[in-house]
N, C-alpha and C positions, 0 to 999 in steps of 0.2 A: 732181596733178588736172587732169584731163584739159582742162578749163576753169572760171570761176570758177561753181560752182554752189551761190551759196546764190538757191534758184532761192525759197524764204520772204521774202528779203528784196528782190524785182526793184525794185519802186519805190525804197527806201534806195540799192539801186546806182546806180541812175541818178542820185541825189543825189551820192551820196557818190565817183562816176568825177572830180569836179572836181579837176585837178591839181596844187594847190596845199596844203600842208600844213593839216592838219583843225587849226581852232582851238584855244590850249591851252584845258583845261576853269578854269573860276577854283579849285580848287585840284589837284595832283596826287594821283595816283594812289597808295594804299598803297601803300608802300616804294620807292616813288621818291625818289631822292634819301639813303636808308639805304644808306648804301656801308661795311658795318663793315670793309673794309679802307681804306678811306678812296682819291681820288684818285689818280692818276698822274699823271706830265707826260708831252706824246708822245713827248719824246727818248727816258727811260725806256723806254718801250712798244715802239718801233720798232726798239728793241736787245736786248729781251728775248729772241726769237728767239736771237740766237744766246747771250744769257745763259744760256738754259735749255738749250742743243745740241739745240734741234729740227732734225730732218731735213726736207724735204720732197722728193716723190717724182712727175715729173709720169707718171703711168701711162697712159694712156691714148694717149700720143705713143709708146709703144712696140711698136704693132703697127699693121697700116692693115688696117681693116677694108670691108667692103662687101656689101649684100644689095639684092634686087630689091624696091622698095615695090609696095604694093597700090597705089598713086595717084602718078604721077608729079607734078611742079608744077616751072615750068618758070620763074616770075618771077623778078625778080631786084630787092635794093638796091641793089647794087656800085653806085660805089666807096664809099662811103659807113662807115665802122664796119666796113672790108673783108669787108664781105658778096662771096660768090661765086657764091651760085645753085646749083641741083643738078649736080653732075656724074658724067659715066659712069664706073666704074671701070676705066678705062685708061691708060694712059699714052702717050707721040704715040707711039709707037710701035705701039700696040694691043694693047699685054699689059698682062694685069692688074695691080692693083696694090694688090690683095687681100692679107696676108702671114698673116692668120691661118689659115686652111684652113678655114673655115666654109664652109658650104653655100651658094652664092650662089643660087643657084633658076632658077627658077621654083618655087614650094612646094605640096606638096599642100593644105592650107586655101585654095590659090587658086584652083584647080580650080572655075566653074563662076562666075566672075566676069562680071562685064557687058563688054564693048567698053571697049577703052581703059585696062580691069585687067588684069594688072597693069603695071607697067612694063616698056618693052620691051629694058633691061638695067639688069646693077648698077646700082646707084649707090653714091656714096665715102661714106661718113660723115663726117662736117665737125666738130661739135661734140658733145659730149656734157655734160648739162646735167642738175641734180639729182642728190643720192648716195643709197650706202646702203651701208653695210661690215659683215661679219658676222668673225667668228673663228671655226675648228672648234672643236670642245669636244676633241675625239679628237686633234686635233695644231695647236698654239697657233700654228705657224710656216704653217699654213695661210688662208689670205683670200680670199675672194671681196667683190668691189666691185660694182654694179650703179647705172648710170646711164640719162638716155636716150639712144637712140643715135639724132642725127638725122642724114638726111641733104637737110635743107631746113629751115635756119632760118627763112628768108621763109616757106614754107607750115609751119611747127610740123608736121613728115612726119618722126613716129621709129617705133624698136620701142625694144622694153627693151636692151640689153647688158651684158654683167659682164666684169669684166676679174680674172684670179687668179694671185696670189702664193703661194708655197712655199719662201719664205725670209724670214718677217716681212716682208714689203713691200718689202721691196729690190728688189726685179725683179718684172713684172706680163709675164707670157711668153704666157700662154693669153686671149684675151680674143674676145669676137666678138658677133655677135646672140642673143636665147636663140630659141632656134628654137621651132615651133610655132603661133606667132599672125601668119604672116603674112599672111593673107587678110585681117585687118582694116585699116585706114588706117593706127592709132594703137597701139600696147601702150607703157603709160605706169604710172608714178607706181613707182619701182623699188623696193622692200623684200622681203628675204628672210630665211631663219635656218636654222641648222645643228640637223638633232636629231642626238640621241644618239648614232646610228651614224656619223656624219660627213657625210651625203646632205645637200643643200643644196638649199632650197625658197624658190623665187621666186612671188612673189604678184600673178598679171597683171594688168593693164585694159585689154583688148585693144576697141574701138570705129571705130564707122565715120563717116566723113562723104564729103562729097565737093565737090570746091573753086566758088563763084558766081564770077562774073567781076571782082567786084571781092576775090577773093579770101580772102572770106569763108569759112566752116568750114557746111556745110550737112549737116543729120545725118537728114532727110528717109529715108524707107524706103520699100518698095515702088514705087520710079520707077527710070525706065530708068539715070538717072544715079549710083542706088544700087552704090559699088562690087560689092560680092559679097555679094548677095540669097541664098547659100547657106548663111550661116555666121550666128549670130547678131548681131544690128543690137552689144550689147553684153553683157559678161559678166566676172563674177570668174571667175580660173582658175588652174591650178597650172604651176609647171615645175619639175621634181627633178633635179637632177646628184647622181645615185649617187657617193656613197663608191668615191674612187679613179679616179673623171676624169681624165685630162689630153688630153684635145682639144674643140677649141671645138664640137664638135657632138654630144657625149656627155650627151645630155637624154631626160627620159621627159617626154613630154607629154600623153601620151591614157591615158584609162580608161575600163573598162568599152568599150573598143572607138569613142572619140570624142577630140574633145581635153577632158582634165581641168579641166571646170567645176565649180566650188562652185554658180553659179545663173549663169543667162540671163537675159535681158532684149529683147523685141522690140517695145516699144509704146514710144511717147512718151510722156514722165511717168510712164514708172519708168525710172529710167536711175542704174546704179550709180556709185558715185565713193568715192575717200578710202578706198580697201584697207588694212587693214595687215594683219598676221599675227605671231605668239610663236609658240614652238614651247617646251613645258617638258622640257627638258634636262636635270634635272638627278634623277640615279639612284635618290636618295632621296623624289622624290616620287612620292606615291599616282597621279599622272597621265601618269608618266614617258615621255616621247615623244606626245603626244597634242598636235597641231597645230589651232592656235586662227588662225581666218580673224574679219575682222571689216569690213563696207564700210556706207555708206550709200545706201539707196534716194531720189534724191530722186524723192520717189513726188508727182508735182502741186504742192501748196504746201507740205508739210512735209516736210524730210528725216527718216528715218528708218531707225535703225541696227538693223544683223544680227549675228547669230556662227551659226560654223556649224565644226562640229570633226571631226577622224581621227582615228587611230589610226596612225604613221609604223611602218613596218617595215624589215626590217633591209636588204633588196634595193634601197629606194627610193621602193616601192611606199609601199602604205597602203589604209585602209579605203574606206568607200565615206563621204563626205561629213555630217554629218546634214545633216537638214531645216531649213533656214535658220530663226534663234529671232528674234523684236522683242529689242532690250535695252530696259529701262528707262530713261527719262531725269525728272530731276526736275519737278515740278509746276510751279514757279517760270521752265520754259523751254518754253512754249507753240509755238515753231516751231523745235521739234523740236531732233536736236541731229546734230552731226558731230565730225570730227577722231576720230577712235577710233585709241587704242594701247595696245593689249593689251600689259600685262606679266605673270609669273608669277614668286612671291617664292620659296624654296627651300623652301616647306611645300607646294607647288603651289595656295596661293591667286592667283586670277588677277585683274587688275583690269583696268580701262581709263577712263581721263579720258572726258569727252563734253564738247564746245562747242556754245553756243549761240549766235547774234548776235542782238540784240534794237535792231531801230532805235530811236533816242536821238540828236536833235535832225538833225545834218549828220552822223552815224558811226555808229556801235554801242556800246553796251555789249555786251560778250561775260561768260556766266557759266559756271566752267568745272565742271563736273558730274565725281562718281567714282561706278563701279558696282563689284562684287562678286559672286565666284563664290566656292565653300568648295564646288561639287561636279564640278570639271572641267567647267565651261561649260553646265551642265543647265540650272541657275536660278541668279537674279540678283536682286543688291535694290541700290539706287539708295540710298548709304549718306552721300554729303554734297555741300556745294558746297563747292567748293575757292577759289574767290575769284567773285565778281559784281561787275558795275556798272565792269567793265574798259576804259576806254576805247582801242581796237585803232586799228589806225592806218588809212592812207587806201591805196584799192588799189594807187596807185601810190606810193614813197616819191618826196620832194623830189628835183630837176632832176635825174633820169635816167627812165628807161622802166622799170623791173624792178617786177614788182609783186613785195606782201605774197605771204606763202606760212602757212605752217601755224602758228596763234597761239599753240600751247603745246607741252609736251613732259612726259615722263612715265617714272621711271625706278623700282626697287626695288636698296634697296639690300642686300646678301648675306649679311650680319650681325644678328643680334639688338641690338636697341636696349630696355631698357627693357621685354623678354618681348616687341616684336615685331620683323616688319621693315620698318624706315623704307621712307616713299613722298616721294618727292620732285616736285613739279611747279614748273615755270618755264613765263612767259608772256611776251608782248608788251604792254607800257602805252604807247601815244601821249600820254596824258595832258598832259605838258610840252610838246606841239607837235614831240618829236622822239621817237624807238625807244628806248624804255628796257627789259632786262629784267630780271626779279623770279621769285623763288627763294622756297617754303615747302617745310616738311618737315613729316609726319605722322607720330608714334613711335603710336598707339593704331588704326592697321588701319585710316586714313580716318576717323575720326569728326570728328576736329578738327586743325587747321594752324597750325601757330608761323605769328607775326609775321614779314609778307614782307620780306624785304631786298633790293637792286636789286643784279644781276649786275656789270654793266658800268663801271668806274669811271674813263672819259674824263672828264678835268680840262672840255672845254667841250662845249655841249650838240650832239651828233651823232647818228644813227642805229646803235644795232645791234638785229639782229635776227634772227630764225629761231635759237631757241635749241635743243640738243639735248642731254638729257643722258645718262648712262651713270655706273656705279656699278663700282669697280674691285674683284678679289675680297679687297682691304684696308680695305674699306669708302669709301674715296676717292670724294664724288662730283665731278664734272666735268662744266662746261657747257661746250660750244663752238660758236659764234657767228658770223656776219658781223658788220665792224666796220667804220665809215665817219671816224674820228677823223682818220688821218693825212690829209692833205694828197694830192692827185694829183702826180707826180711833177715839176719843173720844166723847164722850156726848155730846152734842149740838154743832158740830164744823160744820162747811159747810163741811167738808169733810167725817163727818158721815154720814149725808145726801145725799151727794153726793152716798155715799156706800151703802146705802139702808138698811143700819144696823137695822133700825126698822123693818125693815119685818123679820127678822132674830128670829122667837121667840120659835121655836119648835127643837132642836136637841139633840137628847137623849148620843150622844157622846161625849158633852161637859158638863166639871163636873161645870165648873162656872156659873155666872148670864148672863141670857141674855134679850135684846140684847147684844152681843159680844164689849161690846166698849171697847175698850183698851185691846181684850182679843191677849194674845200671842203664836207664832206659829200658827195662826186661819187665816189671813187674809194672800193675795197671790199678790204679786210683779212681772215683768220681768225682768229677766237683764240679762248682758253679759260682759264677759272677752274675751279682747286682747292678743296677743302672738305670739312672733320672730316664725320664723319657728322652730328657735328650743327651743321655748316652754320657752322663757325668756317671762317674763308678761309684759306689756305693762301695766303700771297702775294700779288700782284695778277694781273690780267688778261695771260696771256703773247700774244704775237704767235706765230700758227702759220702764217702766210703766210712767206713769205720776200722777195717780193714784190707790190708795189699792183698792183693789178691795175682796166681801167675796162672797168664791166660792159654799157657800150652796146656792143662791139665782139661784134659774130656772135650777140646774144641773139636766140634764136627770136621767131617772135611769135606767141604763143597763139588771138589776135583774128583777124586778117587782117593781110597785109603791110603794108596804109596804117594801120593803129595804132599809137600811141604804147607802148602795154602791150608789155614787153618780157619777158624770163623767164631768169631764171639760175638758176632750183629755187626749189620752194617747201620745201625743207631738205633736210639735207644730212648725212653717216654720221657718227656717233662712236661706238667702241667702244674695249672694253681685251684686253688680253693677255699672256702673258710672251714678249718675243723670244727668240732665237738666243745670247743672254749672259745668261738668265737674269733679265732685267730686265722688272719689272713695266711695261707701255707704254701710253699712250694713243694709240690711230689714227684720225685723219681725215679724213676723203675729200669733198672743196669741188673748187667750182669756181674757175677761173681763164683768163683768156685771153693771160695773162705770154706774151710768148715766150722761155723759159729757153735758147734755140739747140735745141728741137727745135718750136716749133709757130710758124712763120714766120708762119704768117695767122692768128694770135691766132684762134684759134676756142676754140670753151670746153672746157677740158681739164680732167680729175681731177686732181687733185693727191691727194697721200696725206703727210700731216703725222704726224710721230712724235714722242711724247714724254715721258720718263721720268714714271710717275705717284708721285708723294710719299706 
């Protein structure tokens, strides 16, 4: 999300911005507290990383990236939380810091910019927020991750970037910003997928803003302050990395002589967001290599979801995008729909969940519905309501500044169960006054859904959030998520030094003492839970982050520099593939500010966790 876009809920959002936790409901939501595997103590959870032979690799510290941003931003929050502002891409001797081989700019799409844009010099990429990861179906050792490539955390100034592995995630030698859309202030919301030929598609969301005097973001167009009046103010667009590419600059970014737009928007009140894509890369499907893109147009008061598709071609090009078509949403969701998460089952049937937020008291009631297409995205039907009246988390979680992310996640099982490919949906539930993650399945094409169960198995109430589902080739289902059950490290320990807690000295949202040594429901880990196709749990939650980290450090400020709202990402990546030893493995990519020896500034980095799929 480029910014909170629940435009239809403007007044309730202003109410819900209150920074304390939402009051618990009289009754907890369906599935809350129903933990089939039972709870586990924190010591067992903390040691599950080693017990399950999980590995962590800090991917984005392996190269140094720079690019010339369209809009420079000089303000800084230093020294609190480790902030360092925006920095030129040179060392003290004036030599470039970039090791990626990418084009440092300026760029073709920056031609025609207004005075003051682009920046005079390339800037150093410091933080890597939000994350997605994919495995090449033609080569399981080939992985590409993408994230926000941030040159100024204080200004939320970023493009999309990528990091690439050719050895099953052990090393990530090729990295850089994703080219073609540098002429916009930001390019956001990382999501990609491989086609059946091994070409990688990234679905972009470039948009323009300039900074007001207080550091807030101004989206007005047609003014002298608009950074670049030559390009559309906002767009959803594609970049393709052709199969066999080995350098940072090998991307296809144009189609029919212009940037590869799926749709463009210039009018205030028609603004795209929450774009997602999937590609049917199953050779047995009747729609093999069809690329499906979805996004939401926040059209004045009602968010309207759209779909468009094209056919991928072997050389990395594709056919023209179809005319964007509106997706239906259920009659009981008058507020429109958002959070589109398309997935294709092995027979070529296409599904997406849609999420609606309805005002309810001081919080929101969430309705998750399901749409289905059996003819390659041409026509659609609204199939069912997965769940309704779910209490959503507040905008900002307790004690820290990072905001809530995407409410739910969807995946499709690869093997038939009772004659159908199973569907799985997980969502956040805040009815107990903390974040819990709930899971349900459908074994009849989405018509009906199983009794919901709780995913997180912490013994004491703390926040679990941002679930991401995937299903392995053997049918095993995994839910990866962020987890706050472990206290921040104690003062004087090597863990506290590595976590950089001494930098965390100003936090108006925390009532305890700072730095937050030993603080509860504050620091963050990443976790995963495995299930059989029938949702029988396989063991307990497993800790997949080796180290606990502080989300306050260097978090981008998506609203303005003076706002308490921070950002660790609205989601993170989860995918499965076969590693070099032939072991079916789960790969996640998530944020951490821990210093493993390669992150002395405690910037937000992307950490690849690998664990064998049971």
